[in-house]
Every structure is written in structure tokens, then in C-alpha cells.
N, C-alpha and C positions, 0 to 999 in steps of 0.2 A: 581384435581389429586393426592393432598397430602393426601385429606381424603382417598381416593381407595387405595392409596398405604400402608397408615396405617392400614386401614383395611384387606386389603390381606396379610400383614405381622405377623400383632400379633394378629388378632382377628379369622383369619379362616385358615391361613396356606396357603392359594391358593389365586386364582384371582377372585373367586365371592363367594357370602355369601351363606352358607347352610341354616341358620335361621335369620329372625330379626323381631322386632316387627311390628306389624300393623300400616300401616300410611295413613293418609287421602287421599293421591294421589294413592294409590293402585285401587280406585273407577275408575278412568279414564282407567285403564289397565284392569281391568273385565269388564268393557263396552265393551272395544275395542274387548275383547276376546269374548263376547257374540254376538256382532255384526258380527264377522266373522263366528261364527257357525250357527245365525240365517240366514245370507244370504245366506251362502252353502246349508243349509237344506231346505230352499225356493226354489233353484235352483233344489235340490234333489227330490224334491215334484212335481215338472214339467217334470224333465228328468234325472232320476239316472245316475251318471256316476263316474268313478274312481277318476277324479279329483276334483269334488265336495266332495267327501268322503275323499277324503284328507284334503282338505281346513276345512270341519267339524272338521274332526280329530286335526288339527292344532289349531283352536280354542279354542277346549275344552284341548289340552295341555297346551297350554298359562294358562288356569285357574289353571289347575294341577299345575304347575311351580309356580305360585303366591301363591296357598293355601301352597305348600311346604316351601316356604320360609318362609311365616308366620307361619310355625309348625301346621297347622290343617290338621291332618292326615287324619281325616275321608272326608273331601271334595277334599283333594289332591286323596285319593282312588278313590272317586266316579267319578271325573273328569277324572282321569285316566283311569279306566274303559271304560268312555263313549268314551273316543279318540281311546281306542283299538280296541272298536267294528268298528267306522269308518275305521280306517288303515285296518282292516283285510278286510271289504268290498271293500275299494278301492283295494286292491292287488288280491280279488278275481275278481274284475270286469276287470282289468288290471294286470296281473302278471309282466309284463314290467316297470311297474311303481316303478322305485327301491325309488323314494323319499317316499314313505308307509314305507319302511323298516326304515328308521330313527325314526318315530314315536314308530313302532312295536320293534325296537331294544333298546329303551329306556326303554320302558315299559318292556322288559323282564330280561334287564340289574337290572334295580331297583328293580324290583319285587323279584329278587334272592339274592337280599343282605339286606333284611330285618331281623332285629333282632330275636331270637326265639319269644320272646312276639307277635311283630308284624305280625309274621307269623300266631300264633293262632289267633289273631284279623281277619286276611286276611281270615282264614278258616271259621269264623263263619259268615263274612261279605260277603262269597261266592264271594271274589275277585279272578279272575283267577290267576294262577301260572306263571312262566315263567324260561327261563335258561338263565344265564349271557353268557355262551358260545353260544346259539344262538343269544342274543342281539348283541354279539361283530361281529359275523358274517354279521349281519344285517346293523348294523354301517356302516363296511367295505364296505359292497354293495351299501349303499346310497352315501358313499362318491365316489366310483369308478363309479356308473352308474347314480346317482341321477341328476336331474336339476335343482331343487332350492335349496335343502337343503347341498351340500357337506360341505360348509363351518360351518355350524351349527353342521354337524354330527361329523367333526373333531374335532369342540371344545370340545365338550361334549364327544367324545370316550378319547380324552386327559385327561381330567378332571376325568373319570370313572376309567381310568389304571393309574392316580396318586392316587386319594383318597383311591379306594377300593382294588388295586391289588397292588400298590406302583411297577408297570412296568414302571420305570422311564425311561428307554431305549427306549421302545416302545411308549410312550407318547411322547417322544422327536421325535421320526422319524414322528409321526401323527401331531403334531404340526408345524413342520419344514414349510412345504408350506403354511399353512397360515401365518405366519410371514412374509415369503419372497413374498406373494402376498399382504399383507396388512400392510407394515412397520410402518403405522403410528396409528395401532390399538393398544392402551395401555395395553388391557386384554390380547392379544395375545403375546405382549413383557413379560408382567408380568408371564404368563404362561410358557413359555419357560425360562426365567429368573429362576424361583420358582424350573423347573426341573434341570436346569444346576447346581443349589445349593445342591439340593438332590442327584444328582450322585457324586458331589466334596465331600459330606459328608459320602456318602457311601463308596467312595475309600477310604476316610482317617480312616474311621473305619475297613474297610478290611486290610489297611496296619498295623493299631496297632493291629488288631487280628494276623496277621501271625508274625509280630514281637513278639509277646507276646509266640505265639506256638512256635517259633524257639527258645526262651529263655527257655522255658518249657522244650522243648529237650536236650536243654544244661545241665539243672540243674538236668534232670532224667539220663543223661549220666555220669554226674560226680558223681553223687550218687552211681550209679550203679557200676562205678570204683572203689569206695572210698570201697563200701563192698566188691569187690571181692580181692580187697589189704588186707583188714582187714583179709579175709579167709586163704589168703595165709600164714599170720603168724601165 
């Protein structure tokens, strides 16, 4: 817990790591992600269904997330595109399966936050684009109507609103139900605590700016009055 708190507070400024070094233990998680995708694709070969397409997409999404943490951009893009294809097929087979919008929402959001250089690479790699606005809508849909992923959708929407949009009030509203439902989850508590700290800092800054503007107005009025008095002489 001490290491988690130190990492979140000083290294990343939030409650989960964006990048880290490759670890030997990663192999286990890559194998698990591959097994999820493999089992789902085997079922799809027997009988295609929205649920199996969703599971296949989640397996690929887990792999993409792991590659992203390790800073492997090309592999992240490759697995992210594969996951997107499965989620699109899942949504096409059953438009009421809101869980698929979790994966699609994350893809659309993240792909729209890429840097200019990364956008150029995306174009040449043939990686499909996306809309952050649509991604937020899809994540809200997954939170509201999803069966398996509402907690995950809430957490990642909170992270995104914090990191990319600095919408701290909205992020706090999204994370609130998670903290209430899972009070012993340290990550959720840290996320909410960080948002409270950011909002307090924002309020302090706003107060300081307001005071400075008031003093500037007083100085300007005093200077104007002094000029008028000199003119009367």
C-alpha cells in the first residue's frame, strides 16, 4: 500500500501508472489475455454471438492495456484495433449489449487524445480514428445499461476526465458511486482523494486570482483619480 501511494502521489499524479518498465511477471497476464481471446474465438467459430465477440474484444483490450503501460505504441495500436473490431461486431449482433460500448468508448476516447505526431503515425498505420465526445457517450451508456462492466467504465471515465479534460467536478460525480459501493477499494479511494485535492487547489487558485483582480481594480481606480486631480490643478 505504501508503494502504491508513493507511486500515485509523486510519480504519476493519479491512482494508476501510465507507463512503466517491462516486467517478467507481464508474461502471465499476456498469456491470460491470449487465452481469453482464444477461447472466445473458438466459440465464435462454432457459433457467432455478441457475447463471444465481446469477450474476444476484452481479451485483446487487456493485451492493449498491458502494451500501453509498457510504452509499446505499435503493439498497443495493433491490439486496440483488433479489440475494436470485435466490439463493433458485438454491437452489430446485439445493439442492446451496452457492455460493448465500454470497449468502443475507451477506443474512441483515447484515439482522439493522441498527440500530433501519433496522429500522423496512426494515419500511415491505417488505424481508425475516433471521437472523444462519442467515447464519453458510450462510456456513460456502459455505466447505465451494462451488465458486466459498469464499475470498470466508471473508473476509466473518471481517469479520463481527470487526466485529459481536467473536469474534476464531473470526475468526482462519476467516481462517487464506486467509492460508496466498494469502500475498501484503495484505488477508488485514492482517485476520489486526488480529485478532492485538485478541486481544493483549483478553488484556492481562483480565490487568489479574484483577490489580485480586485486589487488591480483598486489600483487602477486610484491611478485614474490621481490623474483627474492633477488635471484639475
